N, C-alpha and C positions, 0 to 999 in steps of 0.2 A: 626578343630583340625586335624593336620596331624599325621600320624602314621608311625613308623619305625619298621622294623623287625630285630630280632637278633637270631642267632643260639646259643643256650645255651646247654652246656653239664652239666649234673648233676650226682652225684654219685648214685649208685643203691639204697642206703639207702634212699635217698631223693625221688626217684621214688616210692619206696614202701610206704612211707608216703603219697605221692600225690595220689597213686592209692587206698590205703586202708582207708585213713582218710579224704581226702579233695575233691576228685572227687564226684560230685553230691551235695556237700555242699557249696563250694565257686566257683563252675564252673563245666561244664560238660566235657570239653576236656582239654588236657594237657596245651595247650596254654592259655586257659581262666583261669585255676587254677594258672599258673605261673604269668600271668598278674595281677590277683587279689592279689596274695601274694606281688608282687612288689609294687603295688599301696597302699596296706594296710600298708606295711612297711614305705613307704615314707610319707603317711598320719600320721602314728603314730609318726614319727620323726619330723613332722611339716613342711616338705618341700612342701606339697600341701595345707597347710592351710594359704594362703595369701588372705584374703577376698578382698583386694583392686584390685586383678587381677583375682579373680575367676568368672567364668561365671556360670549362673544357672545350666547348664547341668553338669558342673564339681561338683557342690554341690550335685546334684542328684546322680551322679556316686559314690561319696564318701559315701553318705547315703546308697546306695545300697550295697556297700562293707561292711559297718559297720553292716547292717542288716544281710548279709550273714555270717559275722564273729560271730555275736551273736547267730544266728540259729545253726551254726556249733558247737559252744561251748555248747549250751544247748543239742544238739543231742549227743555229746560225753559224757556229764555229765549223761544224761539219760541212755546211753548204759552201763555206769559204775555203774548204780544204785545209783547215787549221787543226782539225781533230778527227780522229777515227772513233766512231761510236763504240765499236766492238772493243777496242783497246781501252777506252774510257770505262766501259762496263766492267771489264776485267780488273782494272785498277781500283775502281770503286768497290767491287766485291772483295778484293784483297784487303783493302783498308777497313771495310766493315768487319771482316773476319778477324783482323788484328785487334780492332777495338773491342770485339766481343771477348777475346781471350784475356784482355788486360784487366 
């Protein structure tokens, strides 16, 4: 897989969200966060979901992105007092166990 680089200018408000809400959750550096946002957007819109052309490493990358997105969402909900992580972990494990038995 080849990579290309692009210089991107973003408004200050976007940088504030990246710095305060996304860094450390969906990436550690500016480039990684922006890369994951773009990949998540394209995945969500179905551009990257072409099973006939996807390589296993692409699927792993997508799953990693989804995992980061879910973790970020749970972190934000916990910070706002809307979810308890321990309870969420228990319910998730219960659901996984149920799906394994089916």
